[in-house]
C-alpha positions in Angstrom: -12.9 37.0 -85.8 -10.2 39.1 -84.3 -7.5 40.2 -86.8 -4.0 39.1 -85.9 -2.1 39.4 -89.2 -0.4 42.6 -88.2 1.0 41.1 -85.0 2.0 37.8 -86.8 3.9 39.5 -89.6 5.1 42.8 -88.0 4.7 42.4 -84.3 8.4 42.0 -83.7 9.5 44.7 -86.1 6.8 47.3 -85.7 4.6 46.4 -82.7 2.7 49.8 -82.7 1.9 49.6 -86.4 0.8 46.0 -86.0 -1.5 47.0 -83.1 -3.1 49.8 -85.1 -3.6 47.5 -88.1 -5.3 44.8 -86.0 -7.1 46.8 -83.4 -8.0 50.0 -85.1 -8.2 49.4 -88.9 -9.7 45.9 -88.7 -11.0 45.9 -85.1 -12.8 49.3 -85.4 -13.1 50.6 -88.9 -13.9 47.4 -90.7 -16.4 46.5 -87.9 -18.6 49.5 -88.5 -21.0 47.5 -90.7 -23.9 49.9 -89.8 -22.0 52.4 -92.0 -20.7 50.2 -94.8 -21.0 46.5 -95.3 -18.0 44.2 -95.3 -18.6 43.5 -99.0 -18.6 47.3 -99.8 -15.5 47.9 -97.7 -13.8 45.0 -99.6 -14.7 46.5 -103.0 -13.3 49.9 -102.0 -10.1 48.5 -100.6 -9.6 46.2 -103.6 -10.1 49.1 -105.9 -7.6 51.3 -104.0 -4.9 48.6 -103.9 -5.3 47.8 -107.6 -5.1 51.5 -108.6 -1.8 51.7 -106.7 -0.4 48.5 -108.0 0.0 47.0 -104.5 -0.5 43.4 -105.7 0.7 41.5 -102.7 -1.9 43.2 -100.5 -4.4 43.1 -103.3 -4.4 39.3 -103.4 -5.0 39.1 -99.7 -8.0 41.4 -100.0 -9.4 39.6 -103.1 -9.4 36.5 -100.9 -11.1 38.4 -98.1 -13.5 40.0 -100.6 -14.5 36.5 -101.9 -15.4 35.5 -98.3 -17.5 38.7 -98.1 -19.5 37.8 -101.2 -17.7 39.5 -104.1 -18.1 37.4 -107.2 -15.5 36.7 -109.9 -17.7 38.4 -112.4 -17.9 41.6 -110.3 -14.2 41.8 -109.9 -13.6 41.4 -113.6 -16.0 44.3 -114.2 -14.3 46.4 -111.5 -10.8 45.8 -112.9 -12.0 46.4 -116.5 -13.3 49.8 -115.6 -10.3 50.7 -113.4 -7.9 49.8 -116.3 -9.0 53.0 -118.0 -8.4 55.1 -114.9 -5.5 53.4 -113.2 -3.5 51.8 -116.0 -3.7 48.9 -118.4 -0.6 47.0 -117.0 -2.1 47.1 -113.5 -5.3 45.5 -114.8 -3.4 42.7 -116.5 -1.7 41.8 -113.2 -4.9 42.1 -111.3 -6.7 39.7 -113.6 -4.0 37.1 -112.9 -4.8 37.4 -109.2 -8.5 36.8 -109.9 -7.5 33.5 -111.7 -5.4 32.5 -108.7 -8.1 33.1 -106.1 -11.2 32.0 -108.1 -9.5 29.4 -110.3 -10.9 26.3 -108.5 -14.4 27.7 -108.8 -14.3 27.3 -112.6 -12.9 23.8 -112.2 -15.8 22.8 -109.9 -18.3 23.9 -112.5 -16.8 21.8 -115.4 -15.3 18.8 -113.6 -16.3 16.3 -111.0 -19.1 14.5 -112.9 -22.5 14.0 -111.5 -21.3 13.8 -107.9 -19.3 17.1 -107.9 -15.6 17.9 -107.6 -15.2 18.2 -103.9 -12.1 19.7 -102.3 -8.4 19.4 -103.2 -7.2 16.0 -101.9 -4.4 17.6 -99.9 -4.3 15.1 -97.1 -3.3 12.4 -99.6 -1.3 14.5 -102.0 1.9 12.7 -101.3 0.4 9.5 -102.8 -0.5 11.2 -106.1 1.5 12.6 -109.0 -0.5 15.7 -110.0 -3.6 17.2 -108.4 -6.7 15.3 -107.3 -10.0 16.2 -105.6 -12.0 14.3 -103.1 -15.7 14.4 -102.5 -16.9 11.9 -99.8 -20.5 10.7 -100.5 -20.9 8.8 -97.3 -19.4 9.1 -93.9 -16.8 6.6 -92.9 -18.1 4.3 -90.2 -21.8 4.8 -90.9 -21.9 1.6 -93.0 -19.6 -1.2 -94.3 -19.3 0.7 -97.6 -17.5 4.1 -98.0 -18.4 5.9 -101.2 -16.4 8.9 -102.5 -16.0 10.8 -105.8 -12.3 11.3 -106.7 -11.4 13.5 -109.6 -7.9 13.4 -111.3 -6.7 16.4 -113.3 -5.0 15.5 -116.7 -1.9 13.5 -116.2 -2.6 12.9 -112.5 -2.2 9.3 -111.1 -1.8 7.7 -107.7 1.2 5.7 -106.7 1.5 2.0 -106.9 -0.4 0.7 -103.9 -2.1 -2.3 -102.3 -5.4 -2.7 -100.5 -4.6 -5.4 -98.0 -7.2 -8.0 -97.0 -6.5 -7.5 -93.3 -7.3 -3.8 -93.5 -10.2 -3.6 -95.8 -9.7 -5.8 -98.8 -10.3 -5.5 -102.5 -11.8 -2.6 -104.5 -14.2 -2.0 -107.3 -13.2 0.9 -109.6 -16.0 2.5 -111.6 -15.3 5.2 -114.2 -18.2 7.6 -114.2 -16.7 10.5 -116.3 -13.6 11.3 -118.4 -10.8 9.0 -119.6 -8.1 7.4 -117.6 -5.8 4.4 -117.0 -5.7 1.4 -114.7 -2.8 -1.0 -114.3 -2.1 -4.0 -112.2 1.5 -5.1 -111.5 2.7 -7.4 -114.2 0.0 -6.5 -116.7 -0.4 -3.9 -119.4 -2.2 -0.6 -118.5 -5.9 -0.6 -119.6 -7.9 2.4 -120.6 -10.8 3.7 -118.5 -13.8 5.3 -120.1 -17.2 6.2 -118.7 -19.1 3.0 -117.7 -15.9 0.8 -117.3 -15.7 -1.2 -114.2 -12.6 -2.8 -112.7 -12.6 -5.3 -109.9 -9.4 -5.2 -107.9 -8.8 -8.2 -105.6 -7.3 -7.7 -102.2 -3.4 -7.7 -102.1 -3.1 -6.7 -105.8 -0.6 -4.0 -106.5 -2.0 -1.4 -108.9 -2.4 2.3 -109.8 -5.0 4.4 -111.7 -5.3 7.9 -113.0 -6.2 10.3 -115.8 -4.9 10.4 -119.3 -2.6 13.3 -120.2 -5.3 15.1 -122.2 -8.4 14.3 -120.0 -9.8 14.7 -116.5 -11.1 11.4 -115.1 -13.5 10.5 -112.2 -13.4 6.9 -110.8 -15.4 5.3 -108.1 -13.9 2.7 -105.7 -15.5 0.0 -103.6 -13.5 -2.0 -101.1 -15.4 -5.2 -100.6 -13.6 -7.3 -97.9 -14.4 -6.4 -94.3 -14.4 -2.7 -95.0 -16.0 -1.6 -98.3 -15.2 1.6 -100.0 -16.6 3.0 -103.2 -14.9 5.9 -105.0 -16.5 7.6 -108.0 -14.0 9.1 -110.4 -15.3 11.8 -112.8 -14.0 14.6 -115.0 
């Protein structure tokens, strides 16, 4: 992929510098994989930037290094060694960047239940308080039932909402992992634990989410006209 970051960020201010960055540094030097692999070039660049304390550029290259196959464990070892040669405070700051870039990898290993965490549910983030993750288990349209695993971080819940009969109908909520809450309008909230099943009729206003001290993973099934199943796990 052709590098364009230089032109995008500095094209107006320093067009010649931007051209050298995109066309020479990344377009020629980084492309000489017969001399050094992209993974090795990333390791060298990351080490140089960490040693100089250039953390803004360092984060960008950690992201790039991750794409080139550098693992979290390898970066931790690199920064641990460099701490003795480049400075302890720099290592502290560098470790924080590792957490920022690789943080979701740890979440995916420990949360999501049997179906897996999936990806951040960014497309529907405005309907949630807190962060959630979505892992579709079937493709929409391939059957009358859509199944997906939804994971709520501690304290996350969705807004009050209704599944209208005319657009899909009711829903079945199955808690497959973690602990959460479900509430219908006009009723008290009820706890959700693994194995609990909630049948939500069409046109009933409700919300559900995780408890403050627990991740939760529910499954939802819309039964009228269009059926959807969502598995919620922690």
